[in-house]
C-alpha positions as CSV (number, residue, x, y, z in Angstrom):
1,M,32.3,4.4,38.4
2,N,28.6,3.7,37.7
3,I,26.6,1.0,39.5
4,P,25.6,-1.8,37.1
5,L,22.3,-1.4,35.5
6,P,20.3,-4.1,37.3
7,F,21.1,-2.5,40.7
8,R,20.4,1.1,40.1
9,K,17.1,2.9,39.7
10,N,16.2,4.5,36.4
11,S,16.8,8.2,36.4
12,R,14.9,10.8,34.5
13,R,17.9,10.9,32.1
14,D,17.7,7.2,31.4
15,E,13.9,7.5,30.7
16,A,14.4,10.4,28.4
17,R,17.2,8.6,26.5
18,Q,15.0,5.5,26.1
19,D,12.1,7.7,24.9
20,W,14.5,9.2,22.3
21,I,15.7,5.8,21.1
22,D,12.1,4.5,20.9
23,E,11.1,7.6,18.8
24,R,14.1,7.0,16.4
25,L,13.1,3.4,16.0
26,R,9.5,4.4,15.3
27,E,10.7,6.8,12.6
28,A,13.0,4.2,11.1
29,R,10.1,1.7,10.9
30,I,7.9,4.3,9.2
31,V,10.5,5.0,6.6
32,V,11.0,1.3,5.9
33,A,7.3,0.7,5.7
34,D,6.9,3.4,3.1
35,V,10.1,2.8,1.2
36,V,8.7,3.8,-2.2
37,H,8.2,7.4,-1.0
38,H,11.6,8.0,0.6
39,S,15.1,8.5,-0.9
40,D,17.6,5.6,-0.9
41,H,19.8,7.6,1.5
42,L,17.0,7.9,4.1
43,V,16.0,4.2,3.6
44,R,19.7,3.2,4.2
45,L,19.8,5.3,7.3
46,A,16.6,3.8,8.6
47,C,17.9,0.2,7.8
48,N,21.1,0.8,9.6
49,V,19.2,2.0,12.7
50,L,17.0,-1.2,12.6
51,V,20.0,-3.5,11.9
52,R,21.7,-2.2,15.1
53,H,18.7,-1.5,17.4
54,G,15.8,-3.5,16.1
55,E,13.7,-5.4,18.7
56,T,13.6,-8.8,17.1
57,P,16.1,-10.8,15.1
58,S,13.6,-11.0,12.3
59,E,13.3,-7.2,12.2
60,R,17.1,-6.8,12.1
61,E,17.5,-9.4,9.4
62,D,14.8,-7.9,7.2
63,A,16.5,-4.5,7.5
64,R,19.9,-6.1,6.6
65,I,18.3,-7.8,3.5
66,L,16.8,-4.4,2.4
67,L,20.3,-2.9,2.6
68,V,21.6,-5.7,0.4
69,V,18.8,-4.9,-2.1
70,L,19.6,-1.2,-2.1
71,D,23.3,-2.0,-2.7
72,G,22.3,-4.2,-5.6
73,K,20.3,-1.3,-7.0
74,S,23.4,0.9,-7.1
75,P,26.5,-1.3,-7.2
76,G,28.9,1.5,-7.9
77,R,28.1,3.2,-4.6
78,V,29.8,0.5,-2.6
79,D,33.0,0.8,-4.5
80,R,33.1,4.6,-4.2
81,A,32.7,4.3,-0.4
82,R,35.9,2.2,-0.1
83,P,39.1,4.0,-1.0
84,D,41.2,0.9,-0.1
85,R,40.1,-1.2,-3.0
86,E,42.7,-3.2,-4.9
87,G,44.3,-1.3,-7.8
88,G,42.9,1.9,-6.4
89,Q,44.4,4.8,-4.4
């Protein structure tokens, strides 16, 4: 069993993991900042990262709103992703 986080010292592994997470967040922010030059798939991926791991509520909410906009741009995509829709398979 692990010792709760506030009572144990950060190990090199924890620092490396946090560095990796910070780098992924930075990449996601770069993609969202330059949304015009990236594919919808990559923008969706970046938004999902920011929705889950963004630093501020505002950043998470903006990413969620951008996901809604992308879904509105291609409405058929949402239905294809859900095989359990009514009247379907």
